[in-house]
N, CA, C and O atoms as CSV, one atom per row, in Angstrom:
chain,resi,resn,atom,element,x,y,z
A,1,UNK,N,N,-18.557,-51.702,5.350
A,1,UNK,CA,C,-17.500,-52.515,4.795
A,1,UNK,C,C,-16.408,-52.710,5.849
A,1,UNK,O,O,-16.012,-51.772,6.541
A,2,UNK,N,N,-15.945,-53.925,5.950
A,2,UNK,CA,C,-14.901,-54.251,6.919
A,2,UNK,C,C,-13.771,-54.990,6.210
A,2,UNK,O,O,-13.994,-55.675,5.212
A,3,UNK,N,N,-12.548,-54.844,6.741
A,3,UNK,CA,C,-11.433,-55.597,6.161
A,3,UNK,C,C,-11.542,-57.083,6.481
A,3,UNK,O,O,-12.231,-57.475,7.423
A,4,UNK,N,N,-10.862,-57.901,5.696
A,4,UNK,CA,C,-10.808,-59.346,5.913
A,4,UNK,C,C,-9.565,-59.637,6.743
A,4,UNK,O,O,-8.451,-59.318,6.328
A,5,UNK,N,N,-9.749,-60.245,7.917
A,5,UNK,CA,C,-8.629,-60.537,8.811
A,5,UNK,C,C,-8.001,-61.883,8.484
A,5,UNK,O,O,-8.691,-62.892,8.336
A,6,UNK,N,N,-6.678,-61.874,8.374
A,6,UNK,CA,C,-5.907,-63.090,8.127
A,6,UNK,C,C,-4.770,-63.118,9.142
A,6,UNK,O,O,-4.162,-62.087,9.427
A,7,UNK,N,N,-4.485,-64.294,9.684
A,7,UNK,CA,C,-3.370,-64.462,10.617
A,7,UNK,C,C,-2.339,-65.360,9.942
A,7,UNK,O,O,-2.606,-66.532,9.678
A,8,UNK,N,N,-1.139,-64.794,9.660
A,8,UNK,CA,C,-0.143,-65.546,8.908
A,8,UNK,C,C,1.263,-65.044,9.245
A,8,UNK,O,O,1.719,-64.041,8.696
A,9,UNK,N,N,1.938,-65.742,10.145
A,9,UNK,CA,C,3.295,-65.361,10.547
A,9,UNK,C,C,4.298,-65.494,9.408
A,9,UNK,O,O,5.199,-64.666,9.279
A,10,UNK,N,N,4.153,-66.526,8.582
A,10,UNK,CA,C,5.128,-66.747,7.504
A,10,UNK,C,C,5.173,-65.564,6.545
A,10,UNK,O,O,6.252,-65.122,6.152
A,11,UNK,N,N,4.012,-65.055,6.170
A,11,UNK,CA,C,3.972,-63.907,5.269
A,11,UNK,C,C,4.627,-62.692,5.924
A,11,UNK,O,O,5.441,-62.012,5.299
A,12,UNK,N,N,4.273,-62.416,7.185
A,12,UNK,CA,C,4.828,-61.246,7.866
A,12,UNK,C,C,6.337,-61.372,8.058
A,12,UNK,O,O,7.058,-60.381,7.948
A,13,UNK,N,N,6.819,-62.578,8.343
A,13,UNK,CA,C,8.270,-62.782,8.446
A,13,UNK,C,C,8.948,-62.488,7.116
A,13,UNK,O,O,10.036,-61.913,7.083
A,14,UNK,N,N,8.310,-62.879,6.027
A,14,UNK,CA,C,8.889,-62.699,4.699
A,14,UNK,C,C,9.010,-61.223,4.312
A,14,UNK,O,O,9.899,-60.859,3.544
A,15,UNK,N,N,8.124,-60.372,4.838
A,15,UNK,CA,C,8.179,-58.948,4.472
A,15,UNK,C,C,8.841,-58.084,5.544
A,15,UNK,O,O,8.914,-56.865,5.387
A,16,UNK,N,N,9.315,-58.680,6.609
A,16,UNK,CA,C,9.971,-57.924,7.688
A,16,UNK,C,C,11.436,-57.662,7.334
A,16,UNK,O,O,12.339,-58.226,7.950
A,17,UNK,N,N,11.661,-56.811,6.346
A,17,UNK,CA,C,13.025,-56.522,5.886
A,17,UNK,C,C,13.744,-55.538,6.801
A,17,UNK,O,O,14.881,-55.787,7.203
A,18,UNK,N,N,13.095,-54.419,7.136
A,18,UNK,CA,C,13.747,-53.361,7.896
A,18,UNK,C,C,13.384,-53.387,9.371
A,18,UNK,O,O,14.179,-52.987,10.221
A,19,UNK,N,N,12.197,-53.851,9.668
A,19,UNK,CA,C,11.716,-53.929,11.048
A,19,UNK,C,C,10.696,-55.055,11.127
A,19,UNK,O,O,10.099,-55.431,10.119
A,20,UNK,N,N,10.499,-55.590,12.321
A,20,UNK,CA,C,9.554,-56.692,12.503
A,20,UNK,C,C,8.132,-56.163,12.321
A,20,UNK,O,O,7.706,-55.242,13.018
A,21,UNK,N,N,7.418,-56.748,11.391
A,21,UNK,CA,C,6.052,-56.335,11.083
A,21,UNK,C,C,5.093,-57.174,11.919
A,21,UNK,O,O,5.105,-58.402,11.841
A,22,UNK,N,N,4.255,-56.501,12.726
A,22,UNK,CA,C,3.273,-57.202,13.551
A,22,UNK,C,C,1.931,-57.331,12.857
A,22,UNK,O,O,1.117,-58.188,13.201
A,23,UNK,N,N,1.712,-56.476,11.885
A,23,UNK,CA,C,0.475,-56.500,11.108
A,23,UNK,C,C,0.620,-55.568,9.926
A,23,UNK,O,O,1.435,-54.646,9.943
A,24,UNK,N,N,-0.167,-55.811,8.911
A,24,UNK,CA,C,-0.124,-54.967,7.719
A,24,UNK,C,C,-1.506,-54.952,7.070
A,24,UNK,O,O,-2.233,-55.946,7.081
A,25,UNK,N,N,-1.838,-53.810,6.512
A,25,UNK,CA,C,-3.083,-53.668,5.771
A,25,UNK,C,C,-2.748,-53.682,4.286
A,25,UNK,O,O,-2.108,-52.763,3.774
A,26,UNK,N,N,-3.183,-54.721,3.607
A,26,UNK,CA,C,-3.051,-54.826,2.155
A,26,UNK,C,C,-4.461,-54.983,1.612
A,26,UNK,O,O,-4.988,-56.090,1.503
A,27,UNK,N,N,-5.045,-53.869,1.282
A,27,UNK,CA,C,-6.461,-53.798,0.942
A,27,UNK,C,C,-6.889,-54.953,0.038
A,27,UNK,O,O,-6.251,-55.212,-0.983
A,28,UNK,N,N,-7.966,-55.648,0.407
A,28,UNK,CA,C,-8.911,-55.440,1.500
A,28,UNK,C,C,-8.608,-56.291,2.738
A,28,UNK,O,O,-9.489,-56.530,3.565
A,29,UNK,N,N,-7.358,-56.744,2.859
A,29,UNK,CA,C,-6.983,-57.643,3.945
A,29,UNK,C,C,-6.212,-56.925,5.043
A,29,UNK,O,O,-5.548,-55.915,4.806
A,30,UNK,N,N,-6.318,-57.473,6.251
A,30,UNK,CA,C,-5.446,-57.133,7.366
A,30,UNK,C,C,-4.754,-58.440,7.722
A,30,UNK,O,O,-5.412,-59.430,8.043
A,31,UNK,N,N,-3.431,-58.442,7.667
A,31,UNK,CA,C,-2.670,-59.654,7.959
A,31,UNK,C,C,-1.920,-59.410,9.257
A,31,UNK,O,O,-1.192,-58.426,9.389
A,32,UNK,N,N,-2.103,-60.326,10.232
A,32,UNK,CA,C,-1.518,-60.148,11.556
A,32,UNK,C,C,-0.818,-61.407,12.034
A,32,UNK,O,O,-0.985,-62.492,11.476
A,33,UNK,N,N,-0.028,-61.228,13.089
A,33,UNK,CA,C,0.657,-62.347,13.735
A,33,UNK,C,C,-0.365,-63.267,14.391
A,33,UNK,O,O,-1.354,-62.809,14.963
A,34,UNK,N,N,-0.114,-64.567,14.300
A,34,UNK,CA,C,-1.045,-65.576,14.834
A,34,UNK,C,C,-1.236,-65.454,16.343
A,34,UNK,O,O,-2.340,-65.672,16.842
A,35,UNK,N,N,-0.176,-65.107,17.078
A,35,UNK,CA,C,-0.283,-65.023,18.544
A,35,UNK,C,C,-1.178,-63.870,18.998
A,35,UNK,O,O,-1.579,-63.826,20.161
A,36,UNK,N,N,-1.495,-62.943,18.104
A,36,UNK,CA,C,-2.326,-61.793,18.479
A,36,UNK,C,C,-3.825,-62.084,18.430
A,36,UNK,O,O,-4.631,-61.307,18.942
A,37,UNK,N,N,-4.188,-63.194,17.819
A,37,UNK,CA,C,-5.606,-63.517,17.639
A,37,UNK,C,C,-6.318,-63.587,18.993
A,37,UNK,O,O,-5.935,-64.362,19.869
A,38,UNK,N,N,-7.351,-62.771,19.149
A,38,UNK,CA,C,-8.166,-62.789,20.359
A,38,UNK,C,C,-7.537,-62.128,21.572
A,38,UNK,O,O,-8.042,-62.301,22.681
A,39,UNK,N,N,-6.453,-61.377,21.406
A,39,UNK,CA,C,-5.788,-60.710,22.532
A,39,UNK,C,C,-6.045,-59.208,22.478
A,39,UNK,O,O,-6.419,-58.677,21.433
A,40,UNK,N,N,-5.843,-58.514,23.619
A,40,UNK,CA,C,-5.957,-57.046,23.580
A,40,UNK,C,C,-4.990,-56.419,22.571
A,40,UNK,O,O,-5.342,-55.461,21.883
A,41,UNK,N,N,-3.777,-56.959,22.486
A,41,UNK,CA,C,-2.817,-56.473,21.493
A,41,UNK,C,C,-3.320,-56.697,20.079
A,41,UNK,O,O,-3.078,-55.887,19.184
A,42,UNK,N,N,-4.016,-57.797,19.890
A,42,UNK,CA,C,-4.599,-58.089,18.587
A,42,UNK,C,C,-5.697,-57.106,18.232
A,42,UNK,O,O,-5.802,-56.674,17.084
A,43,UNK,N,N,-6.520,-56.747,19.217
A,43,UNK,CA,C,-7.574,-55.745,18.983
A,43,UNK,C,C,-6.963,-54.408,18.582
A,43,UNK,O,O,-7.453,-53.727,17.682
A,44,UNK,N,N,-5.890,-54.053,19.267
A,44,UNK,CA,C,-5.197,-52.796,18.967
A,44,UNK,C,C,-4.641,-52.832,17.535
A,44,UNK,O,O,-4.744,-51.852,16.796
A,45,UNK,N,N,-4.049,-53.982,17.152
A,45,UNK,CA,C,-3.504,-54.117,15.799
A,45,UNK,C,C,-4.615,-54.061,14.759
A,45,UNK,O,O,-4.470,-53.403,13.729
A,46,UNK,N,N,-5.722,-54.748,15.023
A,46,UNK,CA,C,-6.866,-54.704,14.106
A,46,UNK,C,C,-7.338,-53.262,13.947
A,46,UNK,O,O,-7.610,-52.817,12.832
A,47,UNK,N,N,-7.435,-52.538,15.042
A,47,UNK,CA,C,-7.889,-51.151,14.991
A,47,UNK,C,C,-6.915,-50.297,14.180
A,47,UNK,O,O,-7.332,-49.514,13.326
A,48,UNK,N,N,-5.624,-50.449,14.448
A,48,UNK,CA,C,-4.587,-49.703,13.725
A,48,UNK,C,C,-4.688,-49.973,12.225
A,48,UNK,O,O,-4.709,-49.043,11.418
A,49,UNK,N,N,-4.749,-51.238,11.864
A,49,UNK,CA,C,-4.778,-51.607,10.445
A,49,UNK,C,C,-6.113,-51.254,9.790
A,49,UNK,O,O,-6.157,-50.998,8.587
A,50,UNK,N,N,-7.195,-51.238,10.561
A,50,UNK,CA,C,-8.493,-50.827,10.022
A,50,UNK,C,C,-8.485,-49.339,9.692
A,50,UNK,O,O,-9.139,-48.913,8.741
A,51,UNK,N,N,-7.756,-48.552,10.464
A,51,UNK,CA,C,-7.594,-47.134,10.130
A,51,UNK,C,C,-6.941,-47.019,8.754
A,51,UNK,O,O,-7.360,-46.203,7.934
A,52,UNK,N,N,-5.914,-47.836,8.500
A,52,UNK,CA,C,-5.282,-47.838,7.168
A,52,UNK,C,C,-6.268,-48.302,6.088
A,52,UNK,O,O,-6.251,-47.788,4.969
A,53,UNK,N,N,-7.114,-49.260,6.420
A,53,UNK,CA,C,-8.138,-49.743,5.487
A,53,UNK,C,C,-9.005,-48.567,5.021
A,53,UNK,O,O,-9.265,-48.416,3.827
A,54,UNK,N,N,-9.445,-47.741,5.966
A,54,UNK,CA,C,-10.298,-46.603,5.617
A,54,UNK,C,C,-9.526,-45.519,4.888
A,54,UNK,O,O,-10.077,-44.851,4.014
A,55,UNK,N,N,-8.258,-45.332,5.233
A,55,UNK,CA,C,-7.429,-44.385,4.489
A,55,UNK,C,C,-7.316,-44.824,3.025
A,55,UNK,O,O,-7.348,-44.002,2.109
A,56,UNK,N,N,-7.184,-46.138,2.830
A,56,UNK,CA,C,-7.081,-46.686,1.478
A,56,UNK,C,C,-8.383,-46.480,0.707
A,56,UNK,O,O,-8.358,-46.148,-0.479
A,57,UNK,N,N,-9.513,-46.674,1.373
A,57,UNK,CA,C,-10.803,-46.432,0.716
A,57,UNK,C,C,-10.931,-44.970,0.280
A,57,UNK,O,O,-11.446,-44.684,-0.800
A,58,UNK,N,N,-10.461,-44.052,1.122
A,58,UNK,CA,C,-10.555,-42.626,0.802
A,58,UNK,C,C,-9.718,-42.245,-0.421
A,58,UNK,O,O,-10.152,-41.458,-1.263
A,59,UNK,N,N,-8.538,-42.801,-0.504
A,59,UNK,CA,C,-7.583,-42.384,-1.537
A,59,UNK,C,C,-7.525,-43.316,-2.735
A,59,UNK,O,O,-6.871,-43.011,-3.732
A,60,UNK,N,N,-8.195,-44.432,-2.641
A,60,UNK,CA,C,-8.052,-45.459,-3.667
A,60,UNK,C,C,-6.781,-46.251,-3.386
A,60,UNK,O,O,-5.848,-45.740,-2.768
A,61,UNK,N,N,-6.751,-47.462,-3.827
A,61,UNK,CA,C,-5.633,-48.351,-3.513
A,61,UNK,C,C,-4.311,-47.764,-4.020
A,61,UNK,O,O,-3.345,-47.663,-3.264
A,62,UNK,N,N,-4.272,-47.386,-5.272
A,62,UNK,CA,C,-3.031,-46.863,-5.847
A,62,UNK,C,C,-2.656,-45.533,-5.192
A,62,UNK,O,O,-1.485,-45.293,-4.900
A,63,UNK,N,N,-3.636,-44.677,-4.963
A,63,UNK,CA,C,-3.375,-43.379,-4.335
A,63,UNK,C,C,-2.784,-43.515,-2.944
A,63,UNK,O,O,-1.828,-42.820,-2.600
A,64,UNK,N,N,-3.354,-44.414,-2.140
A,64,UNK,CA,C,-2.863,-44.611,-0.780
A,64,UNK,C,C,-1.420,-45.098,-0.788
A,64,UNK,O,O,-0.559,-44.513,-0.131
A,65,UNK,N,N,-1.159,-46.169,-1.531
A,65,UNK,CA,C,0.192,-46.750,-1.509
A,65,UNK,C,C,1.212,-45.817,-2.165
A,65,UNK,O,O,2.369,-45.789,-1.746
A,66,UNK,N,N,0.810,-45.056,-3.178
A,66,UNK,CA,C,1.706,-44.088,-3.786
A,66,UNK,C,C,2.091,-43.014,-2.763
A,66,UNK,O,O,3.272,-42.718,-2.585
A,67,UNK,N,N,1.088,-42.434,-2.091
A,67,UNK,CA,C,1.370,-41.407,-1.082
A,67,UNK,C,C,2.162,-41.976,0.087
A,67,UNK,O,O,3.046,-41.309,0.622
A,68,UNK,N,N,1.850,-43.206,0.485
A,68,UNK,CA,C,2.561,-43.840,1.598
A,68,UNK,C,C,4.057,-43.898,1.291
A,68,UNK,O,O,4.879,-43.491,2.111
A,69,UNK,N,N,4.403,-44.401,0.113
A,69,UNK,CA,C,5.813,-44.506,-0.278
A,69,UNK,C,C,6.430,-43.119,-0.432
A,69,UNK,O,O,7.575,-42.905,-0.036
A,70,UNK,N,N,5.686,-42.181,-1.001
A,70,UNK,CA,C,6.187,-40.818,-1.172
A,70,UNK,C,C,6.501,-40.168,0.178
A,70,UNK,O,O,7.565,-39.573,0.347
A,71,UNK,N,N,5.581,-40.280,1.136
A,71,UNK,CA,C,5.823,-39.737,2.479
A,71,UNK,C,C,7.038,-40.408,3.126
A,71,UNK,O,O,7.858,-39.743,3.758
A,72,UNK,N,N,7.146,-41.727,2.963
A,72,UNK,CA,C,8.262,-42.453,3.568
A,72,UNK,C,C,9.595,-41.991,2.971
A,72,UNK,O,O,10.558,-41.769,3.705
A,73,UNK,N,N,9.652,-41.845,1.648
A,73,UNK,CA,C,10.890,-41.387,1.001
A,73,UNK,C,C,11.250,-39.966,1.436
A,73,UNK,O,O,12.412,-39.672,1.718
A,74,UNK,N,N,10.248,-39.092,1.487
A,74,UNK,CA,C,10.492,-37.713,1.950
A,74,UNK,C,C,11.031,-37.723,3.371
A,74,UNK,O,O,11.999,-37.029,3.683
A,75,UNK,N,N,10.393,-38.523,4.239
A,75,UNK,CA,C,10.828,-38.602,5.634
A,75,UNK,C,C,12.225,-39.200,5.750
A,75,UNK,O,O,13.008,-38.801,6.614
A,76,UNK,N,N,12.530,-40.142,4.893
A,76,UNK,CA,C,13.863,-40.747,4.909
A,76,UNK,C,C,14.927,-39.692,4.569
A,76,UNK,O,O,15.997,-39.674,5.178
A,77,UNK,N,N,14.642,-38.836,3.621
A,77,UNK,CA,C,15.568,-37.746,3.283
A,77,UNK,C,C,15.699,-36.742,4.426
A,77,UNK,O,O,16.791,-36.255,4.717
A,78,UNK,N,N,14.574,-36.441,5.067
A,78,UNK,CA,C,14.570,-35.451,6.148
A,78,UNK,C,C,15.239,-35.999,7.413
A,78,UNK,O,O,16.102,-35.338,7.990
A,79,UNK,N,N,14.848,-37.194,7.845
A,79,UNK,CA,C,15.300,-37.724,9.138
A,79,UNK,C,C,16.514,-38.647,9.038
A,79,UNK,O,O,17.223,-38.835,10.026
A,80,UNK,N,N,16.763,-39.224,7.865
A,80,UNK,CA,C,17.870,-40.152,7.652
A,80,UNK,C,C,17.880,-41.291,8.672
A,80,UNK,O,O,18.924,-41.707,9.173
A,81,UNK,N,N,16.674,-41.773,8.952
A,81,UNK,CA,C,16.489,-42.847,9.921
A,81,UNK,C,C,15.258,-43.641,9.497
A,81,UNK,O,O,14.176,-43.070,9.355
A,82,UNK,N,N,15.409,-44.959,9.293
A,82,UNK,CA,C,14.302,-45.795,8.804
A,82,UNK,C,C,13.099,-45.774,9.734
A,82,UNK,O,O,11.965,-45.614,9.284
A,83,UNK,N,N,13.346,-45.936,11.037
A,83,UNK,CA,C,12.242,-45.961,12.001
A,83,UNK,C,C,11.518,-44.622,12.050
A,83,UNK,O,O,10.289,-44.575,11.992
A,84,UNK,N,N,12.269,-43.546,12.156
A,84,UNK,CA,C,11.671,-42.206,12.226
A,84,UNK,C,C,10.894,-41.910,10.949
A,84,UNK,O,O,9.803,-41.340,11.003
A,85,UNK,N,N,11.454,-42.296,9.794
A,85,UNK,CA,C,10.765,-42.076,8.517
A,85,UNK,C,C,9.408,-42.768,8.510
A,85,UNK,O,O,8.421,-42.206,8.036
A,86,UNK,N,N,9.363,-43.987,9.035
A,86,UNK,CA,C,8.110,-44.752,9.105
A,86,UNK,C,C,7.116,-44.104,10.069
A,86,UNK,O,O,5.963,-43.879,9.704
A,87,UNK,N,N,7.548,-43.805,11.287
A,87,UNK,CA,C,6.632,-43.291,12.302
A,87,UNK,C,C,6.112,-41.890,11.992
A,87,UNK,O,O,5.099,-41.478,12.557
A,88,UNK,N,N,6.776,-41.154,11.117
A,88,UNK,CA,C,6.341,-39.807,10.762
A,88,UNK,C,C,5.445,-39.768,9.519
A,88,UNK,O,O,5.017,-38.689,9.110
A,89,UNK,N,N,5.159,-40.908,8.919
A,89,UNK,CA,C,4.202,-40.947,7.812
A,89,UNK,C,C,2.836,-40.539,8.381
A,89,UNK,O,O,2.403,-41.116,9.379
A,90,UNK,N,N,2.152,-39.570,7.783
A,90,UNK,CA,C,0.868,-39.115,8.338
A,90,UNK,C,C,-0.145,-40.240,8.565
A,90,UNK,O,O,-0.896,-40.197,9.539
A,91,UNK,N,N,-0.177,-41.233,7.696
A,91,UNK,CA,C,-1.100,-42.362,7.865
A,91,UNK,C,C,-0.767,-43.131,9.145
A,91,UNK,O,O,-1.664,-43.549,9.877
A,92,UNK,N,N,0.520,-43.312,9.406
A,92,UNK,CA,C,0.944,-44.020,10.616
A,92,UNK,C,C,0.709,-43.177,11.862
A,92,UNK,O,O,0.334,-43.703,12.910
A,93,UNK,N,N,0.925,-41.887,11.752
A,93,UNK,CA,C,0.702,-41.003,12.900
A,93,UNK,C,C,-0.759,-41.067,13.343
A,93,UNK,O,O,-1.047,-41.167,14.535
A,94,UNK,N,N,-1.677,-41.010,12.378
A,94,UNK,CA,C,-3.100,-41.122,12.730
A,94,UNK,C,C,-3.393,-42.481,13.353
A,94,UNK,O,O,-4.073,-42.561,14.376
A,95,UNK,N,N,-2.886,-43.547,12.744
A,95,UNK,CA,C,-3.182,-44.901,13.223
A,95,UNK,C,C,-2.607,-45.145,14.618
A,95,UNK,O,O,-3.298,-45.689,15.479
A,96,UNK,N,N,-1.357,-44.752,14.850
A,96,UNK,CA,C,-0.754,-44.968,16.181
A,96,UNK,C,C,-1.437,-44.124,17.247
A,96,UNK,O,O,-1.634,-44.585,18.371
A,97,UNK,N,N,-1.802,-42.885,16.901
A,97,UNK,CA,C,-2.446,-42.019,17.894
A,97,UNK,C,C,-3.810,-42.566,18.326
A,97,UNK,O,O,-4.235,-42.348,19.460
A,98,UNK,N,N,-4.484,-43.266,17.436
A,98,UNK,CA,C,-5.860,-43.678,17.706
A,98,UNK,C,C,-6.063,-45.183,17.833
A,98,UNK,O,O,-7.206,-45.629,17.931
A,99,UNK,N,N,-5.007,-45.972,17.835
A,99,UNK,CA,C,-5.163,-47.421,17.858
A,99,UNK,C,C,-5.756,-47.948,19.160
A,99,UNK,O,O,-6.358,-49.022,19.166
A,100,UNK,N,N,-5.603,-47.230,20.243
A,100,UNK,CA,C,-6.162,-47.654,21.537
A,100,UNK,C,C,-7.662,-47.359,21.643
A,100,UNK,O,O,-8.365,-47.987,22.435
A,101,UNK,N,N,-8.141,-46.418,20.857
A,101,UNK,CA,C,-9.542,-46.002,20.883
A,101,UNK,C,C,-10.347,-46.931,19.967
A,101,UNK,O,O,-10.405,-46.719,18.756
A,102,UNK,N,N,-10.958,-47.947,20.548
A,102,UNK,CA,C,-11.630,-48.976,19.755
A,102,UNK,C,C,-12.923,-48.507,19.092
A,102,UNK,O,O,-13.512,-49.247,18.304
A,103,UNK,N,N,-13.371,-47.289,19.399
A,103,UNK,CA,C,-14.533,-46.724,18.694
A,103,UNK,C,C,-14.120,-45.629,17.711
A,103,UNK,O,O,-14.974,-44.983,17.105
A,104,UNK,N,N,-12.817,-45.423,17.554
A,104,UNK,CA,C,-12.325,-44.363,16.668
A,104,UNK,C,C,-12.871,-44.496,15.247
A,104,UNK,O,O,-13.249,-43.495,14.638
A,105,UNK,N,N,-12.917,-45.694,14.722
A,105,UNK,CA,C,-13.377,-45.902,13.347
A,105,UNK,C,C,-14.797,-45.366,13.173
A,105,UNK,O,O,-15.118,-44.801,12.128
A,106,UNK,N,N,-15.648,-45.536,14.184
A,106,UNK,CA,C,-17.034,-45.067,14.091
A,106,UNK,C,C,-17.136,-43.546,14.109
A,106,UNK,O,O,-18.054,-42.978,13.517
A,107,UNK,N,N,-16.197,-42.884,14.785
A,107,UNK,CA,C,-16.263,-41.427,14.908
A,107,UNK,C,C,-15.267,-40.701,13.993
A,107,UNK,O,O,-15.260,-39.471,13.934
A,108,UNK,N,N,-14.445,-41.449,13.296
A,108,UNK,CA,C,-13.399,-40.884,12.441
A,108,UNK,C,C,-13.996,-40.080,11.291
A,108,UNK,O,O,-14.935,-40.526,10.631
A,109,UNK,N,N,-13.444,-38.896,11.060
A,109,UNK,CA,C,-13.836,-38.058,9.934
A,109,UNK,C,C,-13.013,-38.466,8.711
A,109,UNK,O,O,-11.862,-38.881,8.844
A,110,UNK,N,N,-13.599,-38.348,7.538
A,110,UNK,CA,C,-12.886,-38.654,6.294
A,110,UNK,C,C,-11.648,-37.770,6.176
A,110,UNK,O,O,-11.675,-36.594,6.540
A,111,UNK,N,N,-10.579,-38.340,5.671
A,111,UNK,CA,C,-9.305,-37.659,5.461
A,111,UNK,C,C,-8.706,-37.109,6.754
A,111,UNK,O,O,-8.006,-36.097,6.737
A,112,UNK,N,N,-8.981,-37.774,7.869
A,112,UNK,CA,C,-8.450,-37.339,9.171
A,112,UNK,C,C,-6.925,-37.347,9.190
A,112,UNK,O,O,-6.312,-36.608,9.960
A,113,UNK,N,N,-6.310,-38.173,8.352
A,113,UNK,CA,C,-4.844,-38.238,8.305
A,113,UNK,C,C,-4.218,-36.903,7.899
A,113,UNK,O,O,-3.046,-36.658,8.185
A,114,UNK,N,N,-4.987,-36.043,7.237
A,114,UNK,CA,C,-4.454,-34.741,6.826
A,114,UNK,C,C,-4.040,-33.880,8.019
A,114,UNK,O,O,-3.185,-33.005,7.878
A,115,UNK,N,N,-4.626,-34.114,9.178
A,115,UNK,CA,C,-4.250,-33.366,10.381
A,115,UNK,C,C,-2.832,-33.710,10.827
A,115,UNK,O,O,-2.248,-32.993,11.640
A,116,UNK,N,N,-2.280,-34.789,10.309
A,116,UNK,CA,C,-0.964,-35.259,10.739
A,116,UNK,C,C,0.130,-34.970,9.709
A,116,UNK,O,O,1.266,-35.419,9.864
A,117,UNK,N,N,-0.211,-34.222,8.660
A,117,UNK,CA,C,0.788,-33.895,7.618
A,117,UNK,C,C,1.721,-32.821,8.135
A,117,UNK,O,O,2.632,-32.400,7.423
């Protein structure tokens, strides 16, 4: 199973409230900036968002997004910084650490994000 890739700047601009969003995984879609299509940066974004796709499959759609928001709120209380709260979410930590490894998805163990809690 693979995510469905969509390139749509208007949507990403509309949801960029706190920080500029370059891509987002909204199961079963990956939505990315149009300029990234076919670029090395685009491959990296696809890989990053595909990691989130698999995290969502593991936890179920509601489970993933519930935990994502819960981790973000906890981090916001701990760090009192929007960026730090985002980057310390275990799902994001796994995705950022492995986004350059284009074969990571093939070798990734289920629930690998738990190593980043």
